[in-house]
C-alpha positions, 0 to 999 in steps of 0.5 A: 348180355345173355338173350334174356338180357342178363349180364353174362358170366365173366363179362369184363368190368372196366377198371377206369374210375372216370368211365364210371364216373361219366356214366353216373353223371348221365344216369338216372340216380333214383332209378340206379338207387332201386337197382343198387338196393335190389342187387345188394339187398341193403334197405338203407338205400331206400330211405335215402332222401328225395326231392321233387323237381318241377318239369315242363312249366311244372306240368310234371314232377320228377323224383330225383335223389336229394343233392345231399345222398348223391355223393353216397349213392354214386360211391356205393354204386361205383364200389358195387360196380368194380367188385360185382362178381362175374357171376352174378345172376339176377332174381325176379322180385316177388310182388311184395317186394316189388310193390314195396320197391315201386313206393319207395320209388317215388316215397307214394302208397299205391292203390291196389288199382295203381299197383295192378297197372303199374306192375309190369312197367319195370318189365321184370317178368321174362314175358309180361302181358302174356295170355295163357290156356286155362287147361293143362292140354289145350286142344286146338281144332284142326285146321284153326287158323288166325289171320293177322293183318299187318307186320308193324308193332301190332301185328307182331305183338298179336303174333307173339302171342299166337306164337307162344300159345301154339295157335296157328297163324299167318301175318298178311302184310302187303309191302315187301317187308315188316315195320308197318308205318316205319316202313311207309314213311321215310320223309327227311328225318323221320323218327319216333317222338317217344323215347325208345325206352316206352317205345319197345316191347318190354318182353325184349330186354335191354335192345341196344338202341343207339340214340333215345329217339330212334330213326325209321331204319332203326326201329325197322331193324327193331322189328326185324330182330323181335320178329325172327327171335320170337319166331314170327318172321317165318309166318309172315306172307309179304307182297300180300294185299287183303282186299276183302273178308266175309264172314260165314256163320255157319263155318265160323270162318272168314273167307279172305280175297287178297292179292299176293305177289300180284296174284289174286287168292282166296284164303280162310281164317277161323279169326282175324286180327287187324293190325292195320293201323291208325295212321295207314291211309294218308289223307291227301290235300284237296285244293283247286287247281292241284292238278294243274301244277307243274311240279312235284307233290309227294305227300309225307307218307309217300316219300321214297327217301329219294327226293331230290331238294339240292337247289329247289324251291320246296313247300312244306304244307302242315305243321303236325308232327310230320311237317315240323320233324322234317322242316329243319333237314329239309332247309338245309338242302333246298333253296328255299322252304315255304312253311305253311301253316293251317293251325297254330300247334303246341310244339315244345322240347323233348329231352334227349330229343336227337341225341346218341346213347353214349358209350358210357351209358350204355354200358351202365344199362348193360352192366348194372343189374335192374337198371334198365328196369327201373330206368324204363319204370322212371320214365314210364311213371313220369308221364302218368302225372301229364294225365291230369293235364287233361282234366278241367278244374271248375274251381280253378276255372270260375277263379279265372284260370283256364284248365287247371293249375297245372295245364295253365302252367304248362301253356306258361311254359310253352309260351316262354319256350316259344317266345325264347326260340323266336327272340324279338319277333312278337309278329311271329309270337302272334302267328305261333302260339295257339289259343287252345289249351295244351293236350287238346291236341297231339302235343309235338317235338319241337326238331329245330322248327322254331329255330328253322323259321328264323333262317333266311331261306324259310317263310313262315305263310299263315295265309290260306291257301286259295288255290294252285297254279302251274308254278306254285301256290296262291294264297287267299292275300292273292299272293303267289309263291313259286314252288318245284316241289310240295311236301303235303304234311296233311295226315292221315284219314284216321276215321279209315281204320281198316280201310281199304279192306272190306269186313262183311259181318253176319248181315253182310253190312261192311264196317265202313258202312256201319261206320259211315252213320251219321247217328253212330258219330263214326267208328266205335268199338268195345274197348277199341278192339270188337264190333257187334256183328263181326265175329271173330274180328279184333282191332289192334289200335281201333277206335278210341284206344289211344291213351292219354299217357304212357306208352303205346306199345305197352297197349299193343301188348295189352291189346294182344293179350287180350285178343289171345285170351279171346281166342283161348275161350273160343277153342277152349269152350268149343265154340265156333265164334264170338261176337260182343254183345250189343248191350254191352257195346252200347253201354260202353260207348255210352259212358265213353262218350260221357267220360269225353265230356268232362276232358279238354278235347272239345276245347274251343280252337282245337278241333279244327283239323284236329285228328282226334275229332272225326266229321260227326264232331265226335273224339274218336281216337283217345280213350277218356280214362286214365290209365289204371282204369283202362288198364282194368277193363283189359286186364282179363277177357270176360266171356260174359261180355261175348256171345258164343256161338 
C-alpha cells in the first residue's frame, strides 16, 4: 500500500483460490458489492437482491446480500481479484455518484440532511472534515500561537487541523508520552470497546490494526504513527503540566502557567484548545476506614501494569466498563476475586471482540479497491439505527410497553443473553439483570464477565460496603472479607472537564467556579465547545458532547474542524478575540435541556451512579439530538453566533 492507502502498482496477487475463498467467507459482502461496483462500473451489482437481518434482539437491522445472490457476487469478486491490473488506480467518486451508492447500499432514500451527515462516513476524501482558509493568501499575525492542552485523540485532531492551516501551535502534554486515556490506563486487558473501524481518524486510511478491538498499546502506537506522519509530533511538549491560564482582553492573549520538566514556566497563546478529555480525573472511592486498610488500593486509572496478582486475594469495586473488562484476566491470575457490584448494568456481547484480524481479511482490505471505505461505512451506518433505542414511544407505552418496540426487544434479547451465560442460576439473574432501560446508561461489553462470575475463585458481592478494615472490606450485612489488593473501578469525575487547570476569563472568574453554580446545572457550553466570557477558549469533548451513536473520533474531527474554522474567522477578520454570545449560548442550552427530557437518560433506576447525570440531576454528558442534527449545528462555524473584539 502507498501512504494514502492506494494499492501500489505491481503489488503481488495471491494465486491460491482457497485463500481468496477464506477472505470472502469473512467479508462483509454488501460492502464488497459496492466496492466491486465502484471498481468495475458494473451497475448490475447495485441491483443484486438484499435482505435485512435483525441484530441484538431486533434493536438493529443489518442489510446483507440475499442468499440467492451470494454465489454470483463471490464469483465476480474472485474474478476481479485474480485479474485486476497491477496498475489499478482508485478514483474518488463525485458527490452524485456517492449518494447513489449510499442509497443502494441499504436500499434507502436519503434526505439532504442524512446525506450531508453521511457524506464523509466512507472517507473517500483524502482528508474528510478539513478546515480551509477562505482567502487565497492567509496572513497570520506575527507571534500568533495556539496552545493545545493534551496529546490524546482530541489534541492530535486539533493539531492536525492547525498543521494543515499553517497556524503556529504547541501541544502541551503532562505525561511523558502521547495517548491521553490510552497512556493513563494500564489496568489488566485494557482495550477499546468500539471497533477500530470506527475508533480511528478517517484521514488515515486503512491502518493495519491487528485486532478488531485494539489493546491500549496498539492504540498508543497508532496515535504515535499519526502524530509523526502529519507533522504533529515535533510540536508536542511532553512533561508539561498546565496549571492555570488567564485571559487578558487588551492583548487578546492567554497567560499560561505551566510546569515543564519539573520547572515553572510562563507562556502566552492567542487561543487555547483544551483537549484534556472527559476521562482524565479519577473519581476516588470514599468509604469509612479506607485509610486503615493494610493492603494495596489502586484506582484502575492509576494502574502501572506491574501490579502483582498471583496468589493474592483481590477485590474489584465497580462493574462499569473497566471493572467488567478486567475481571477475566484478574481472575485467571489471582487466588480469589471479590466482585463488588454497586448497580446492575446491561452487559452485552460485541461481535469480534477480542478477535484478531485474519491474514485473509487484512489481504482483502489491502487489495480490494474501496473495500476498506465501504466496510467502515457499513459499520457506521448500522449503528445509526441504535438512536431510536433512546426515544420513548408514548403510544407503545400506553399499550403497556416500557420504552418502545425496539428498546423492549433489545431488553428481551439482553435478558436472554444474561440467563444463557449464567445457566441455571436464578439467584444471579435477580442480582444482575437491571431494572432500567438499555441505553439509559452506557452499554458495557462482556469480556467473559458473566462466565468469570461462575468460576470457583470469584464471588459476586452486592451488599453495600460499610467500611474498610485493616485486612479487608466489611459489608452492610456484617460480613468481612479479607483482601490484599483492591482495584477501585469507580470511574472519573466527569464534571471536571478541564480540571485541575484553572481557566480565568474576562471577569476573573474561573470556569470551574461558574460550573459549580447549582443554578446553572453544572458544566455547560455552546455546541459543547465554547463558553461566554472565556474568549478564544475551545473545549474538545466538552459538556453534552458525547454522541448517541456512531464514532467518537468522527466527532473529534468535526469539533477540530469547527475550532479551526473559528480561528480562521478570527485571523482573517483581524480580530483580537471571539467569544460566544450569551443569548446564543442560553438559547442553545434551553433547547438542549428540553430535548433531553424526551429521551430515556432520566429513566427511573438509571441515574444512581450514572456518570451521564451530574450532582445537580442534569444529564451533562450526551447530546440529545440525533447525529444528523448535531452535525448540522457543527458543519459550519457561524460568525453571527459570536462577539468579535
